[in-house]
C-alpha positions in Angstrom: 0.0 0.0 0.0 2.9 2.4 0.6 3.7 2.1 -3.1 0.5 4.0 -3.9 2.1 7.1 -2.2 4.5 7.2 -5.2 2.3 5.8 -8.0 -0.7 8.1 -7.6 1.3 11.3 -7.8 3.3 9.9 -10.7 0.1 9.0 -12.6 -1.3 12.4 -11.9 1.9 14.1 -13.1 2.0 12.1 -16.3 -1.7 12.8 -17.0 -1.1 16.5 -16.5 2.0 16.4 -18.7 -0.1 14.7 -21.5 -2.8 17.3 -21.1 -0.3 20.1 -21.2 1.2 18.7 -24.4 -2.2 18.4 -26.0 -3.1 22.0 -25.1 0.2 23.2 -26.5 -0.5 21.4 -29.8 -4.0 23.0 -30.0 -2.5 26.4 -29.2 0.3 26.2 -31.9 -2.2 25.1 -34.6 -1.1 21.5 -35.1 -4.6 20.5 -36.1 -5.4 23.4 -38.5 -4.6 21.7 -41.9 -5.6 18.1 -41.6 -6.1 17.5 -45.3 -3.0 19.4 -46.5 -0.6 16.5 -45.9 -2.8 14.1 -47.7 -2.8 16.3 -50.8 0.9 17.1 -50.7 1.8 13.5 -50.8 0.1 13.1 -54.1 2.0 15.9 -55.8 4.9 14.8 -58.0 7.2 17.7 -57.4 10.3 15.6 -56.9 10.2 14.0 -60.3 11.5 17.2 -62.1 14.2 17.6 -59.5 15.6 14.1 -59.8 19.1 14.3 -61.4 18.9 10.8 -62.9 15.9 8.6 -63.8 16.2 5.0 -64.8 15.0 4.3 -68.3 11.8 2.3 -68.5 12.5 -1.4 -68.3 15.8 -1.0 -66.4 14.3 -2.4 -63.2 15.0 -6.0 -62.7 18.0 -6.0 -65.1 21.0 -8.0 -63.9 24.3 -6.0 -64.1 26.9 -7.4 -66.4 29.1 -10.0 -64.8 26.5 -11.1 -62.3 24.0 -13.9 -62.3 20.4 -13.8 -61.3 19.8 -15.3 -57.9 17.6 -18.4 -57.8 15.3 -19.0 -54.9 
């Protein structure tokens, strides 16, 4: 029972810490643009910036001097 003297305040402190973190996230606008990330992931901006793109059909090609693994 004497353990409860330590566990109850620790649980209350962790709960208050979680509540403070949630309130901070609300205050700083973390939940303002919920759909923006979903739309940004669909944009293909990085294709134009890529320095080298493999030609079509290059995937799966075995380099010269190597054999395809079996298994």
